[in-house]
DSSP file (Angstrom, degrees, kcal/mol; ACC not computed):
  #  RESIDUE AA STRUCTURE BP1 BP2  ACC     N-H-->O    O-->H-N    N-H-->O    O-->H-N    TCO  KAPPA ALPHA  PHI   PSI    X-CA   Y-CA   Z-CA
    1    1 A M              0   0    0      0, 0.0     2,-0.4     0, 0.0    16,-0.1   0.000 360.0 360.0 360.0 132.1   11.6    2.5    4.1
    2    2 A D        -     0   0    0     14,-0.1    14,-0.5    12,-0.0     2,-0.4  -0.676 360.0-157.3 -81.3 132.5   12.4    1.5    0.5
    3    3 A R  E     -A   15   0A   0     -2,-0.4     2,-0.5    12,-0.2    12,-0.3  -0.862  10.3-132.4-109.4 148.5    9.4    1.5   -1.8
    4    4 A K  E     -A   14   0A   0     10,-3.6    10,-2.1    -2,-0.4     2,-0.2  -0.819  23.8-118.6 -96.4 134.4    9.1   -0.4   -5.1
    5    5 A Q  E     -A   13   0A   0     -2,-0.5     2,-0.3     8,-0.2     8,-0.3  -0.482  38.0-165.5 -66.2 138.8    8.0    1.4   -8.2
    6    6 A V        -     0   0    0      6,-2.2     2,-0.9    -2,-0.2    41,-0.0  -0.869  26.3-116.2-127.7 162.1    4.7   -0.2   -9.5
    7    7 A S        +     0   0    0     -2,-0.3    45,-0.3     2,-0.0     2,-0.3  -0.850  64.1 122.1 -99.2 102.8    2.7    0.0  -12.6
    8    8 A S        -     0   0    0     -2,-0.9    -2,-0.1     3,-0.4    43,-0.0  -0.981  63.3-134.6-161.0 146.0   -0.6    1.5  -11.6
    9    9 A S  S    S+     0   0    0     -2,-0.3    19,-0.1     1,-0.1    -1,-0.1   0.702 111.6  32.7 -77.5 -19.0   -2.7    4.5  -12.6
   10   10 A L  S    S+     0   0    0      1,-0.1    18,-2.6    17,-0.1     2,-0.4   0.818 115.5  52.7-100.7 -44.9   -3.3    5.3   -8.9
   11   11 A L  E     - B   0  27A   0     16,-0.3    -3,-0.4     1,-0.1    16,-0.3  -0.768  46.6-177.7-104.2 140.5   -0.1    4.1   -7.1
   12   12 A R  E    S-     0   0A   0     14,-3.6    -6,-2.2     1,-0.4     2,-0.3   0.789  73.8  -3.7 -98.6 -39.7    3.5    5.2   -7.9
   13   13 A S  E     -AB   5  26A   0     13,-1.5    13,-2.9    -8,-0.3    -1,-0.4  -0.991  56.6-156.1-154.8 158.2    5.3    3.1   -5.4
   14   14 A V  E     -AB   4  25A   0    -10,-2.1   -10,-3.6    -2,-0.3     2,-0.3  -0.999  10.6-178.5-139.7 135.7    4.7    0.7   -2.4
   15   15 A G  E     -AB   3  24A   0      9,-3.1     9,-2.7    -2,-0.4     2,-0.3  -0.933   5.1-165.2-132.2 159.3    6.8   -0.2    0.6
   16   16 A Y  E     - B   0  23A   0    -14,-0.5     7,-0.2    -2,-0.3   -14,-0.1  -0.990  12.9-161.0-148.4 134.2    6.4   -2.6    3.4
   17   17 A D  E  >> - B   0  22A   0      5,-2.4     5,-1.9    -2,-0.3     4,-1.3  -0.934   8.5-169.0-113.5 104.2    8.1   -3.1    6.8
   18   18 A P  T  45S+     0   0    0      0, 0.0    -1,-0.1     0, 0.0    22,-0.1   0.817  83.5  58.8 -65.3 -31.3    7.2   -6.6    8.1
   19   19 A D  T  45S+     0   0    0      1,-0.2    -2,-0.0     3,-0.1     0, 0.0   0.884 120.4  27.1 -64.9 -38.2    8.6   -6.0   11.5
   20   20 A Q  T  45S-     0   0    0     -3,-0.3    17,-0.6     2,-0.1    -1,-0.2   0.503 101.6-128.6 -98.8  -6.1    6.3   -3.1   12.1
   21   21 A Q  T  <5 +     0   0    0     -4,-1.3    17,-2.5     1,-0.2     2,-0.5   0.929  55.8 155.6  52.4  48.7    3.5   -4.3    9.8
   22   22 A L  E   < -B   17   0A   0     -5,-1.9    -5,-2.4    15,-0.2     2,-0.5  -0.925  30.4-162.2-113.4 122.1    3.7   -0.9    8.2
   23   23 A L  E     -BC  16  35A   0     12,-2.6    12,-2.9    -2,-0.5     2,-0.5  -0.884   5.8-168.5-103.5 131.1    2.5   -0.4    4.6
   24   24 A E  E     -BC  15  34A   0     -9,-2.7    -9,-3.1    -2,-0.5     2,-0.4  -0.983   5.2-175.9-123.3 128.5    3.6    2.8    2.8
   25   25 A V  E     -BC  14  33A   0      8,-2.8     8,-2.7    -2,-0.5     2,-0.5  -0.966  14.4-155.5-125.1 140.7    2.1    3.9   -0.5
   26   26 A E  E     -BC  13  32A   0    -13,-2.9   -14,-3.6    -2,-0.4   -13,-1.5  -0.969  18.6-144.9-111.4 123.4    2.9    6.8   -2.8
   27   27 A L  E >   -B   11   0A   0      4,-3.0     3,-2.3    -2,-0.5   -16,-0.3  -0.385  28.6-104.8 -81.1 164.3    0.1    7.9   -5.0
   28   28 A Q  T 3  S+     0   0    0    -18,-2.6   -17,-0.1     1,-0.3    -1,-0.1   0.783 121.2  60.4 -59.2 -26.7    0.7    9.2   -8.5
   29   29 A D  T 3  S-     0   0    0    -19,-0.3    -1,-0.3     2,-0.1   -18,-0.1   0.432 122.0-106.0 -83.5   3.9    0.1   12.8   -7.3
   30   30 A G  S <  S+     0   0    0     -3,-2.3     2,-0.1     1,-0.3    -2,-0.1   0.308  73.8 138.8  94.2  -9.3    3.1   12.4   -4.9
   31   31 A K        -     0   0    0     -5,-0.1    -4,-3.0     1,-0.0     2,-0.4  -0.458  39.5-151.4 -69.6 142.3    1.1   12.0   -1.6
   32   32 A I  E     -C   26   0A   0     -6,-0.2     2,-0.3    37,-0.2    -6,-0.2  -0.964  14.1-176.5-120.0 131.0    2.5    9.4    0.7
   33   33 A Y  E     -C   25   0A   0     -8,-2.7    -8,-2.8    -2,-0.4     2,-0.4  -0.948  10.7-155.4-126.9 147.5    0.4    7.4    3.2
   34   34 A Q  E     -C   24   0A   0     -2,-0.3    34,-2.7   -10,-0.2    35,-0.9  -0.967   5.8-163.2-122.0 140.5    1.3    4.9    5.8
   35   35 A Y  E     -CD  23  67A   0    -12,-2.9   -12,-2.6    -2,-0.4     3,-0.4  -0.979  12.0-141.6-125.6 134.7   -1.0    2.2    7.2
   36   36 A T  S    S+     0   0    0     30,-2.2    30,-0.5    -2,-0.4   -14,-0.2  -0.539  72.8  21.1 -97.8 161.0   -0.5    0.3   10.4
   37   37 A D  S    S+     0   0    0    -17,-0.6    -1,-0.2   -16,-0.2   -15,-0.2   0.830  74.8 157.9  56.5  38.1   -1.1   -3.3   11.4
   38   38 A V        -     0   0    0    -17,-2.5    -1,-0.2    -3,-0.4     5,-0.1  -0.840  39.6-129.2 -94.2 116.9   -1.1   -4.5    7.8
   39   39 A P     >  -     0   0    0      0, 0.0     4,-1.5     0, 0.0     3,-0.5  -0.272  17.0-119.1 -62.6 151.0   -0.3   -8.3    7.6
   40   40 A E  H  > S+     0   0    0      1,-0.2     4,-2.6     2,-0.2     5,-0.2   0.836 113.8  62.4 -59.9 -32.6    2.4   -9.3    5.2
   41   41 A Q  H  > S+     0   0    0      1,-0.2     4,-2.8     2,-0.2    -1,-0.2   0.898 101.4  51.2 -60.3 -40.3   -0.2  -11.4    3.3
   42   42 A T  H  > S+     0   0    0     -3,-0.5     4,-2.3     2,-0.2    -1,-0.2   0.904 109.7  49.9 -64.3 -40.8   -2.2   -8.2    2.5
   43   43 A Y  H  X S+     0   0    0     -4,-1.5     4,-2.5     2,-0.2    -2,-0.2   0.936 111.8  48.1 -61.4 -46.3    1.0   -6.6    1.2
   44   44 A R  H  X S+     0   0    0     -4,-2.6     4,-1.7     1,-0.2    -2,-0.2   0.920 111.0  50.4 -62.0 -43.1    1.7   -9.7   -1.0
   45   45 A E  H  X S+     0   0    0     -4,-2.8     4,-0.7     1,-0.2    -1,-0.2   0.895 110.2  50.7 -62.3 -39.3   -1.8   -9.7   -2.3
   46   46 A L  H >< S+     0   0    0     -4,-2.3     3,-1.0     1,-0.2    -2,-0.2   0.947 111.3  47.3 -60.3 -49.2   -1.6   -6.0   -3.2
   47   47 A M  H 3< S+     0   0    0     -4,-2.5    -1,-0.2     1,-0.3    -2,-0.2   0.748 116.6  44.2 -67.7 -24.0    1.7   -6.5   -5.1
   48   48 A E  H 3< S+     0   0    0     -4,-1.7    -1,-0.3    -5,-0.2    -2,-0.2   0.434  87.7 118.5 -98.8  -0.9    0.2   -9.5   -7.0
   49   49 A A    <<  -     0   0    0     -3,-1.0     3,-0.3    -4,-0.7     4,-0.1  -0.306  68.5-131.5 -68.9 149.2   -3.1   -8.0   -7.8
   50   50 A D  S    S+     0   0    0      1,-0.3     2,-0.5     2,-0.1    -1,-0.1   0.878 105.7  28.7 -63.6 -37.8   -4.2   -7.5  -11.4
   51   51 A S     >  -     0   0    0      1,-0.1     4,-2.4   -43,-0.0    -1,-0.3  -0.923  69.1-172.0-125.7 104.9   -5.1   -4.0  -10.5
   52   52 A L  H  > S+     0   0    0     -2,-0.5     4,-3.0   -45,-0.3     5,-0.2   0.900  88.2  52.4 -62.0 -40.5   -3.1   -2.5   -7.6
   53   53 A G  H  > S+     0   0    0      2,-0.2     4,-2.7     1,-0.2    -1,-0.2   0.913 110.3  47.2 -64.0 -42.6   -5.3    0.6   -7.4
   54   54 A R  H  > S+     0   0    0      2,-0.2     4,-2.4     1,-0.2     5,-0.2   0.928 113.7  47.6 -63.3 -45.5   -8.5   -1.5   -7.2
   55   55 A Y  H  X S+     0   0    0     -4,-2.4     4,-2.4     1,-0.2     5,-0.4   0.944 113.4  48.9 -61.2 -46.8   -7.0   -3.8   -4.5
   56   56 A F  H  X>S+     0   0    0     -4,-3.0     5,-2.7     1,-0.2     4,-1.8   0.931 113.4  46.3 -59.4 -46.6   -5.8   -0.8   -2.6
   57   57 A N  H  <5S+     0   0    0     -4,-2.7    -1,-0.2     1,-0.2    -2,-0.2   0.881 120.8  36.6 -66.0 -38.1   -9.1    1.0   -2.8
   58   58 A Y  H  <5S+     0   0    0     -4,-2.4    -1,-0.2    -5,-0.2    -2,-0.2   0.732 129.7  27.5 -88.6 -22.3  -11.3   -2.0   -1.8
   59   59 A N  H  <5S+     0   0    0     -4,-2.4    -3,-0.2    -5,-0.2    -2,-0.2   0.575 132.1  13.6-119.2 -12.8   -9.0   -3.7    0.8
   60   60 A I  T >X>S+     0   0    0     -4,-1.8     3,-1.4    -5,-0.4     5,-0.9   0.671  90.8  91.2-128.6 -58.6   -6.8   -1.0    2.4
   61   61 A R  T 34<S-     0   0    0     -5,-2.7    -1,-0.1     1,-0.3     5,-0.1  -0.271 113.3 -27.3 -62.1 113.8   -7.8    2.6    1.8
   62   62 A G  T 345S+     0   0    0      3,-0.3    -1,-0.3    -2,-0.2     4,-0.1   0.567 126.6  78.0  66.1   9.6  -10.1    3.9    4.5
   63   63 A L  T <45S+     0   0    0     -3,-1.4    -2,-0.1     2,-0.1    -1,-0.1   0.814 102.7   2.2-113.9 -61.8  -11.5    0.5    5.3
   64   64 A H  T  <5S+     0   0    0     -4,-0.6     2,-0.3    -5,-0.1    -3,-0.1   0.655 113.3  56.5-110.5 -19.9   -9.5   -1.9    7.4
   65   65 A Y  S   <S-     0   0    0     -5,-0.9     2,-0.4   -27,-0.0    -3,-0.3  -0.871  76.2-115.3-124.2 149.3   -6.3   -0.2    8.4
   66   66 A D        -     0   0    0    -30,-0.5   -30,-2.2    -2,-0.3     2,-0.5  -0.667  26.2-136.0 -84.4 133.0   -5.5    3.0   10.3
   67   67 A R  B     +D   35   0A   0     -2,-0.4   -32,-0.3   -32,-0.2    -1,-0.0  -0.764  22.3 179.3 -86.8 128.6   -3.7    5.7    8.3
   68   68 A V              0   0    0    -34,-2.7   -33,-0.1    -2,-0.5    -1,-0.1   0.562 360.0 360.0-104.8 -13.4   -0.8    7.3   10.3
   69   69 A R              0   0    0    -35,-0.9   -37,-0.2     0, 0.0   -34,-0.1   0.305 360.0 360.0-155.8 360.0    0.4    9.7    7.7
């Protein structure tokens, strides 16, 4: 999966596979996580957020989606 570099103090890059609804994020420390059953709308909202890290922490990380990696 190709990830896009992002400007964030928490996230380094973000990728999304719409067919699998799989979100992949790379943190600034190099750790990579994948989340399943993430709607494309959530991915778009993340990428358009004023603060990607804040959106990720409040709407994705450990809350609504299962981490597979």
